[in-house]
Every structure is written in structure tokens, then in C-alpha cells.
Residue, then its C-alpha position, 0 to 999 in steps of 0.5 A: x182480568x186478573x180477578x177473572x183468572x183467579x176465580x177460574x183457578x179457584x173453580x178449577x181447583x174446586x172441581x178437581x175432586x170431581x174428575x175421573x182419573x184416566x186409565x193408566x197402564x202403570x199398575x196403579x190403575x184405579x177404577x173410575x168413580x161412579x159419581x152421580x152429579x146432583x142437578x143444580x142451577x146458577x139460581x140454586x147456587x146464588x140462593x146459598x148466599x141468601x141462606x147464609x145471609x139469612x143465618x146471619x140475621x138470626x144472630x146465632x153463630x151456631x146457625x151460621x156455622x151450620x152452612x159450613x162442611x166439616x173440615x171447611x176453611x173460613x178466611x174472614x174479613x175481620x180476622x187474620x186467623x183461618x178458621x178450620x174447625x166448627x168451634x173456630x167458625x162459631x167463635x168468629x161469628x160470635x164476634x162478627x154478629x155483634x154488629x148485626x151485619x147484612x150482606x148484599x151481592x154487588x157482582x158475582x160469577x158462578x161456576x158449577x161442576x159435578x157436586x161442586x160450585x163456586x160463587x165469587x165476586x163483590x159484596x157489601x156489608x152494612x152493620x146495623x149497630x155501627x152504621x159501617x159499610x164495608x165493600x169486600x171481595x168474596x169467594x164461596x166454594x160449595x159441595x153437595x153432601x148428598x143432602x144439601x150444599x155446604x160451604x167448603x171454603x169461604x174467603x172474604x177481604x175488604x176492598x183495597x183502599x176501603x175502610 
């Protein structure tokens, strides 16, 4: 149950930017945002992982980095450094892609808000070059940028007690 609470908290945080501020009488009132929500579905959000995974298959770290919004954060499985710039994400994927990873979703929950979504769960990576199999936890948060969905945060960590 702790996992479900963490995912719910992550979803609430991701969607907080979509909230319209209430009218206030303290002189600091801001006009409500007139945000138009992009229509999507769980299937559409699930396909974003497939898009990301397919970009891994190209072996091109630039193509993988194209999935991430400017200013997004990557908290990767096999590095202890947060990657908060495109250059940092490209550098990480240069090394990650050397072992030819392929991801498979094992379990997921998808949460959808106004121009934001969260996909969180469990996935397994198989590395073709080494044969290593790594079960891990993940969360992707996405935002609609007016043209396409981009990753705003990506966390991945190996399952405790697993190699």
C-alpha cells in the first residue's frame, strides 16, 4: 500500500500546476487561468513508454533525450547523479545504451490530469549485450507542451534485493 500512496502523492504533485487558484480577497487575487486541456487516454499515455523504449532501440542518446522536456529531471537506475540538463541526459544515455537495453512493463498505474499525466509501476530491462535482466521501479511524469507529450520527471530504481 505504501507504493500506491507514493504514486498518488506523485500524481497530486504533478497535477498541482493544473489547478486554478481560488479567488482571494487579500488584494493578491490573480485571474483564473484559461487553460485548455489536451484530450488523452490511458492508452495514449501508455504509448509514451513505447515511444521512449523505441528511442532506446535506435542506440542514439539524442533521440532518447528528445522525449524529455527542457528542465526535466532524470533520476536513473545506474547512476547516483540527477540529470537536469539535456547534455546530462544525453551523457547518461550514451553509457546506458552501450548494453542495448530493452524495457518491458510488468505492472503500471496511469493517472491523467489537465495537460499532465503520470505512469508509474514496475518494469524489467533486458540488456542484449550482457544478457543481464534488471527488474526495477519507475515513474514518468509527462506534460503536454502544445504539440506533444514530454517527460518532465523520470525516476528509475532497481528493485531492492535484486541485481
